[in-house]
N, C-alpha and C positions, 0 to 999 in steps of 0.2 A: 474511572467509574462515571464521572459526570459526562465525559465525552461519549461513552457508550450509551448512556441513558438519553442524552440529547439527540444523538444520531438515530437511535432506535425510535424514539417518539416522533422525530421529524419524518422518518420513513413511513410510519403509520399514517400521519396526516396526509402526506403526499399520495399514498396509496388510496386512501378513502376519498380524497378530493378528485383524483384523476381517473379512478377506476382501473381495471386490469389493463385495458389498451393504453391509456395514458401513462400508467406506471411502466409499461413495457417500453414506450417511447422514451421516457425519462431514463430508464435503465440503459437503453442503447446509447443515448447521448453521453451519459456519465461514463460508460465503459470506454468509448472512443476518446473522451476527454482525459481519462486516466492514462491511456496509452500515450497521448500527446504530452502529458506531464512527465511521464517516465523518460521520453526522448529528450524533452527540453531541459530537464534537470541534469542530465549527463552524469548521474551518479554523485552529484555534489553534496546532497545531504549527509551521506556517510563519510565522504572525503572531508567535509568541514568538521564533523564531529571528531574524526580521527586526528586531524592535524591541529585543531585547536587544543585538544587534550595533549597531544605529543609536543607541541611547540607553542606554549601559551604566550611567549614573549612577542611573537609575530601574529597573534590572533587577529588583530584588526585588519592587517594586510591580507591574510588568508580570506577573511570575509569579503573584502572588496574585490579581490581577484576572482573568487568563486562567483560572485554576483555578476561580474563582467562576462565570465564564461557562459553563465546561464542566459544572460540577455542575448548573446550572439546566437546560441543554439535555439533558444526559445523563440526568437523571431522566425527562424526557419520552420519550426514546428507550427507556429501560428499561421503562417502563409499557407503551408500545406493543408492545414485543417480547413481554412476558408475555401480552398479550391475543391476539397473533397466533400464539403457539406451537401451540395445538391445530390451527389451520388449516394451518400450514406443515408439520406432521408428517404430514398426510394420514391422520389417524386412528390413528397408531401411538403408544400410550401411552409406550413407552420413548423413542422419538425426541422426543416432546413434552417429556419430562423433560429430555432433552439440550438442547433449545432454551431451557428455563427456566434451566438451569445457565449456559449461554452468556450469555444476556441478564442474568442475575443478577450477573455480574462486570463489567458495563459501567461502573459507577461507579468501581470500582478502576482500570479502564483509563484513564478520562478524567482522574482525578486524577494518575495516574502519568505521563500525557502531559505535564502542566504541568511536572513536575520533571525529566523526561527531556530534552525538546527545548529547554528553556532552557539546558541544558549545551552544546548544539551550538556556538553562537558563543563561549561563554566558555571551555570547556576540552574540546577534541575528544576527548582520550583518555578522560576521565571519561564522556563521552557514549557512547563505544563500549563501555566496560566495562559500563555500565548496560544497554545494549541487548543485550549478549551474555549476560548472566546468565540471562535467562528461557529462551531455547532450550537452553542448556547444562544447566541444572537439569532442564528438562522431559525432555531426552533421557536423563539419568541415571535418573530415576524410571521412565520408560517402559521402559527396559532391565530394571530390576529386576522390574517387574510382568509383563513379557513372559516373562522367565526363569521366573517362578513360575506362569505360565499364568493370571494373574489380570486381564489387561488386557481391559477392555470399553469400549464406546462412552462411557458416562457417566464411567467412571474416567479416561479420557483427557481428558475435559472438566474434571473436578475437578483434574487435574494442571495444566491450563492456568490455572485459577483460583488455585491455590496459588502457582505460579511468578510470575504477574503481581503477586500481593500482595507477594511477596518483592522483586520488581523495584521496586515502588513505594517500599518502605522504603529500599532501597539508593539509589534516585534522590534521595530527600529528604536522605539523609545526605551525598551528594556535593554537593547544592545548598547545604547549610549550609557545607561546606568551601570552596565557591567563591563565597560571599557572594551567593547567589541566594535564600536563605530564612533566617529568616522575613521576610515582607513584609506590606504592607497593600493591600487592594483599594481602588482609587481610581476614583471616578466619572469623573474627567477622562480616565482611560486607556481607558474603555469604548469611546469612539468610534473611536480609531485601531485598537484591537485588533479590534473587530467589523467595521469597514470592510474591513480587510485580510482578516479571516477570512471575510467574506461573499464577497468576490471569490475567495478560495481555495476555499471550499466549492462555489462555482459551477464551479470547475475540477475539484475532486475528485469531485463527484457524477457527472458524465458519465464521468470517468476510472474511477471505481469501477464504474460500470455496464459500461464497456467490458471491465474486468477480470473482473467477476463476473456480468454479465447472462447469459452463456452457462450458467453453473452454476446461477444462480437459476432460469432457465427450465427447464433439464433436471431440476432437483430436483422440479418439479411435473409433468413430462411424460413422463419415461422411467423405466425400472426402475432401482432403486438400483445394481445391478451395472454397468449401462452408465455411470451417472454416476461410479461408482468408477473404472472404467478411464479415463474422460475426465479425472478429477481427477489420476490418476497422470501422464498425459501433460502436463497443465498444470504439475504440480509439478516434473517433470524439466526442462521447458523454462524454468522460472523460476529455475533454479539460478544463472545469471549475474547476476541482478538485484541481490542484495546486494553483489556485487563491483563492478558497474558503478555502482551508486548511490553508492558511496564518492566518486566523482568529483564528482557533484552536491552531495553533503553538504559537501564542502570549498569548492566554487565558490560556493554559495548565500550563506553569510555573508560571504565575501570581496567579492562583488559588492554585497551590501547595505551594507557599510561604506564603499564608494567613493562619493565625491561627484560625480565626473565620469567619463565613459567615455573611455578612451584607446585607442591602438592596441594596447597590451599587453592590455587587456581583451578586445578582439576576437580577438587571437591565442589567449588562454586559452579563449575560447568555442569556437574552431575546434578546438583540441587536444582539448578535452573531448568534442566530438561524435565526432571521428574515433576517439579512444581507446575510447569507450564502445561504438561499433559494432564495432570490431575485437576487443575483449575478448569481447563476447557471441558473435560469430561463431566465434572461436577455440575457445570452449567447446562451443557447440551443434553445430557441424559434425561433430566426431568422435563426439559423443553420438548423433547421428542415424545415423551409419554403423554403430555397434555395437548400436543399440537392439533389433534383431531377436533378438539373443542375450541382451542385458543385462537387458531388462525381465522375461522369464520367469525368469531366474536370480535376480534380486533379489526379485521380488514373488510369483513363482509362475506356473504355467501359466495360471491363470484371468485373468491380466492381459495375455495376448498381444494381445488386441484393442486395447490402448493404443498399439501400435507405429505403425500408419498414422496415428493421431491425432497422435502426436508428430511425424511427418514433416510433416504439414500445419501444425502449430503452430510449427515451428522458425523459419521466416522471420519470423513474427509476433512471436516472442519477442525476436528481434534488434531489431525495430522498437520493441517495448515498452520494452526496457532502454535503448536510446538515447533514446527519447522521454521517459523519466523524467529523464534528465540535461538534455535541452533544456528541459523544464519547470522544473527548478531554476534554470537560467540565466535564464529569463524572470522567474521569481519574484524572483531576486536583483536583477534590473534594475527591480523594482517594476512588473511587468506581469503580475500573476496573471490579469487578465481575458483576456489573450491565450490563456493556457493553457485557460481556461474555454471560449473560443470554439472552439479546436481540438478539445478533447475533446467538446464538444457536437456538432460535425460528425461525429466518429468514432462517437458514440452513435447518430446517425441511420443510419449505415452498418450498425451492429450490429443495430439493430431491423429494418431493411428486409431484411437478408440472413437473419436468423433466421426471419422470417415466410415468406420465399420458400423457404428450403432445408431447414428443420427437418422439415416434413411429408414431404419427398421422401427425404432421405438421413440423417435423424436426427442423431446426435452428430457425424457428419462435417460436416454443415452448420454446426453451432456452431463447429467448428474453423476452417472457411473464413471465417465471419463475423468471428471474432476477429482472424485474420491480416490481413484487409482493413482492419478498423477501426483496428488499431494502425498500419498503414502510412499511412492517411489522416491520423491524428493527428500522426504524426512529420513528414510532409511539410508540413502546415499550420503547425506550430510552427517548423520550420526556416525556412520562408519569412518568417514574421513576425519571427523573430529577426534575419534578414538586413536587414530593412527598418526596424528601430528606428533612432531618431536616432543619428548617429555620435558626437555629443559630449554635453555635460552633460545632466543630467536633474534634475527636481525631486524632492528626497528626501522620503520619509515620506508620500507621498500616492499613492493608487491612481488612475491616469488614467481619465478617462471613456471611454466607447466612441467618442464623437465625436473626442476627442483621438487615440485610437489610429488611427482611420480617416485623420485628417489626417496623422499621422506615417507611416503606411503609404504614403499617396499621395505624400508628399514623398520617401520613400525610393525 
């Protein structure tokens, strides 16, 4: 709840300080930075959570090995980002500098991930504290600069860099307190971490495309002000996600630690799905009702065009929030490849609908494409979860596609 509140208020401040055009440029930079992070992390947040829960005796070494993996892949993502900055900025020198700042903090982000997500299965409270530090500190600094009328695009990005660095230090300290650091990178641990991570990146890449492809495409095809209004609609409809994600954050390590699937396991899965959909709908339905008055009041009259976009995105946001929880359930059952398949299907919907609708109705087409894609991903994952084997599973190994198909057929 604290994370959602801090992120939401920070978004309001950035939007009011930068205006629709500046907010659009900020949204474009953060969308591309998010894709860079997905590539650089190589699926290690989920892999770390799974193996620290599964094999706690070697938790320190899993953390050190995962950190080494992300440093290697993160450096490649960092270099690629710097080379692409002039192209992504569409010839705007100030925006190009913003891309360089964002990509420049990639390495800090990757190392911080190793220390943060290893805490999830070991000490949930510490994990939540570390995750909350960055948005809270960022909000505090943004408020100060906004009050002094000094907030600019690049200063907002420097704030992100500074707070992520502080989060890294805090995460390392908590890891030491919880016997997760220091450790030694082990060659023998590369295979299980990379195998799980590759399956996870296969799921996260299309999922990230589903979440970001609309803004990535809009960053290169529409005016920054239009993207700014679209980004506000996306941000508001994303408010339930941190709250709903808490359900999956608890269920994932619990499922990973289980050796067999019981009736209680299946009941927990059902409760998690129903609760996630209910919470998201309970937050977004009232928001949609008051959006016509709320958005101009919070962000200014220039953002009134975000209201119909929010209405279109609202059902999609419920699908997205619930889908994240279902994805965590599948990953906890050691089926990350199923998540990859479902998100890949949704990515196809996104691309086809963007091609068909964007030239005709602009940003409204992007909103429709996102909503349909999130619904397709959720339906595919729920169907696969229902058809998983009802009893024991092989622990510690990602199933092959052939095994998944056989399991689905038997189900």
